[in-house]
N, C-alpha and C positions, 0 to 999 in steps of 0.2 A: 777542433774538439779534442784531438789526441793530446795536444799540448796542455789543455786545461785538465784533462784526466790525470796526466802525469804530475802536473804542478800540485794538484790537490790530493793526489794519492787516493783517488776515489774511483770506483768502478761504474757509477751510475751517471750518465750524461745529464739527466734531469737535475740531480743534486748539484753537480758541478756548475751547471749553468744557473740554476736557481739561487744557489748560495755563493758560488765562486765569483760571479761578476760583481756582486756588491760587497764582498768580504773586505777588500782593501779600504773602501770608504767607511764601512761600519767600524773597522778596527781603528782607523784614523780618528774618527769621532770619539770613540771610547778613550783613546789615549789622551785626548784633550781634557778628559774629566779629572785628571790628577796623575800623580806619579806612583806607579807600582800597583801590584796586585790588590792590596788592601783598598785602594781608591777605586780600582776598576770593577772588582767583583760585585759590589752592591748594585752597580749599574747593570751588569750582566744579568743578575737575578731578576731585575725588574723589567728588562727588555728582552723578550723571547727571541727576537731575531738575532741577538748576539750569541745565543746558545746554539751555534751551528757548526757543522763540520768545516765550513768555509772560513769562519772567523778563527777557529782553533788552528786550522792549517796555516793561515796567514801569520798568526802570532808565532807559531812554531818556525815558519820560514824566516821571519825577521829575527827571531832569537838565534837561529843557526847562522844567519848572515852576520850578526854581531859577534858571534863566536869565531867565525871564519876570519873576520877582520881583526879579531881580538881587541875590539874597540871598547866594549863595555860589558864585562861579565855580569855586573849587577843588573843591567838592563836586560840582557839575554835571559838571566835567571827569572826575572819578573814576568817576561813574556812567556817563557816556558811554563811557569806556574799557572799562568792564565790558560794556556793551551791545555794543560793537564786537567785543570778544574772544569773547563768546558767539556773536555772528553769524558770526564767522570759523570757529567750530567746530560749527555746526549740521550735523546729519547729512543724508543723502540723502533723507529723508522730506519735506524742505522743498524747494519749487521754487527753483531756483538764481537766477532773475531776481528773485523776491521777496526772497530773502536778500540779494541785492545792493542792493535798495532799502533794506533795514534797515541794511546796512553803510554805505551812503551817508549816511543820516540820522545814524547814530551817529558816524561820523568827522567829519561837518560840525559836529555838536554839540560834539565835542572842540575843534575849531577855534574855535567861537563862545565856548567857555568859557575859552579861554586868557586869562590876565591881561594886559591891555593894557600894564601897567607893565613887564612882563618880556619883551615881544616883541622887544626890540632885541638881546638876547644871542644869540650864535651858536647854542648848542644849542636855545634856544627857537624861533629862526627855522627851523632845520632840522626840528624836531618839528612845528611848525605847517605847514610846507610838505609834509612827509611825510603828515600826516593829511589835508590838503586834497587831495593827489594821490590818496590812498586813497579819499576821498569821491567825487572826480570819476570815477575809474576804475570804482568800483562803480556809480555813477549811469549811466554809459555801458553797463554790462553788465546793468542792471536792466530793469524793465518798460517804460520809456519814458514813464512817467506825467509829464505836463506839470506837474501840481500838485506832485508830489514834487520835480521838478527845480527848480521855483520855491522850494520850501521849503529845499532843500539849498543852492541858490545864495544865498538870503537869509541862511542861517546862515553861509556862508563869507564873505560880505561884511559881516557884522555888525562894527561898530566900525572899519570902514575896510579898507584893503588888507592883504594877507597879510604883507607885510614893511613895516618902517618904518625 
């Protein structure tokens, strides 16, 4: 149980078991619906079981794994956008400060996954700054975890400053 609580960064065993055990399969099925956030989001909106802490956590976990391996920044970015959108739409059964922690991580991962070669264009700079602002706002409204803050700030500063 402790491993599941850590993996999903959630405090409630009922949520972790109820959502966590099926999250990988749910995300795998969703990813087969198409490539990228634009293809996935309509499916999420119509299937309530996809709007869960578990699915958002697994999407974020996979985004960070792609970043760590530096295999595919665009893929990591799409997964992080999915995690952020799910977090933005989580219902009142989730504690708002913890949801903000999840949002902070997701938006910071979007920033970290941005392609460094495309960061100098106007729209890319605006998008990067908007996601960084969303990450920092969520972080300030979150639980106040110092380790989470360090993780978010590390993601935001990955590959140098926000603008170039």
